[in-house]
C-alpha positions in Angstrom: -11.1 0.6 5.2 -9.1 -2.3 3.9 -5.6 -0.7 4.4 -4.9 -1.7 7.9 -5.7 -5.5 7.6 -3.9 -5.5 4.2 -0.9 -3.9 5.8 -0.5 -6.3 9.0 -1.0 -9.0 6.5 1.7 -7.7 4.5 3.8 -7.3 7.6 2.7 -10.8 9.3 3.4 -12.7 5.9 6.9 -10.8 5.6 7.8 -11.9 9.2 6.7 -15.5 8.7 9.0 -15.8 5.6 11.8 -15.0 7.4 12.7 -11.4 6.1 15.8 -10.0 7.5 15.5 -7.0 9.7 16.7 -3.6 9.1 18.7 -1.8 11.3 19.8 1.8 10.8 22.4 3.7 12.3 22.3 7.4 11.4 24.8 10.2 11.9 24.4 12.0 15.2 21.1 13.9 15.2 19.5 11.5 12.6 19.1 11.3 9.1 19.5 15.4 8.1 17.4 17.0 5.4 19.1 18.4 2.2 22.1 17.4 3.1 24.4 14.4 1.7 25.0 12.0 4.4 26.2 8.3 5.2 24.7 5.7 7.5 25.2 2.2 8.3 22.7 -0.5 7.5 22.5 -3.7 9.5 20.6 -6.0 6.7 21.3 -9.3 8.0 23.4 -11.9 5.9 22.6 -10.9 2.4 24.2 -9.3 -0.6 23.1 -5.8 -1.0 22.4 -5.4 -4.8 20.7 -1.6 -4.8 20.2 1.3 -2.0 17.7 4.1 -2.6 15.1 6.0 -1.3 11.7 6.9 -2.1 8.9 9.3 -1.2 5.5 7.4 -2.1 3.3 9.9 -1.5 5.1 12.1 -3.6 5.6 9.8 -6.3 9.5 10.2 -6.5 12.8 9.1 -5.1 16.2 11.0 -4.4 18.0 12.9 -6.9 21.6 11.4 -6.2 22.8 7.6 -6.9 24.2 6.3 -3.3 27.1 4.2 -3.2 27.8 1.4 -0.7 30.1 -0.9 0.7 30.4 -4.1 3.0 32.3 -3.4 6.5 34.4 -6.1 8.4 31.7 -6.5 10.6 29.2 -7.5 7.9 27.1 -4.1 8.0 26.8 -1.8 5.1 28.1 1.6 4.8 25.8 3.7 2.5 27.3 6.9 1.2 25.9 9.8 -0.7 22.1 9.7 0.3 20.1 13.0 0.1 16.8 13.6 1.3 15.7 16.7 -0.2 12.4 17.6 1.6 10.6 16.9 4.7 7.9 14.2 5.1 7.8 10.2 4.8 10.6 8.2 3.0 11.3 4.6 2.5 14.8 3.8 2.6 15.0 0.9 -0.2 17.5 -2.1 -0.2 17.3 -4.7 -2.9 19.1 -7.9 -1.3 20.1 -11.2 -2.3 19.2 -13.9 0.4 21.6 -16.8 1.0 19.1 -19.1 -1.0 19.7 -16.8 -3.9 16.4 -14.9 -4.1 15.8 -11.5 -4.2 13.8 -9.2 -2.1 13.0 -5.5 -1.2 13.6 -4.5 2.2 12.3 -1.0 3.3 12.9 1.4 6.2 10.6 3.8 7.0 11.7 7.2 8.1 9.9 10.9 8.5 11.8 14.0 8.0 10.5 17.0 9.9 10.8 20.4 8.6 
């Protein structure tokens, strides 16, 4: 019963602390299942330290090690992502903020069958 209030609190605290918003530009048709793909991530004014994906309800992540590089417009291109099964995923971005602190940004994603 406490899940919803705790989630709301986490979301409100994150917003209050000024967490960067995550905007993702997937390939046409969205994130494919069981195929390597690239996407663009707009993470705000941060340095990307690590990109990954996790399937929390299954207790595992992905089998690949994505690579990334900063584009001229400040966004990040992530290459080599592979989401190998349907269900709820979290794209995870470990970032360094302008004040030097680190934070993990999460983008929720559900893949169909």
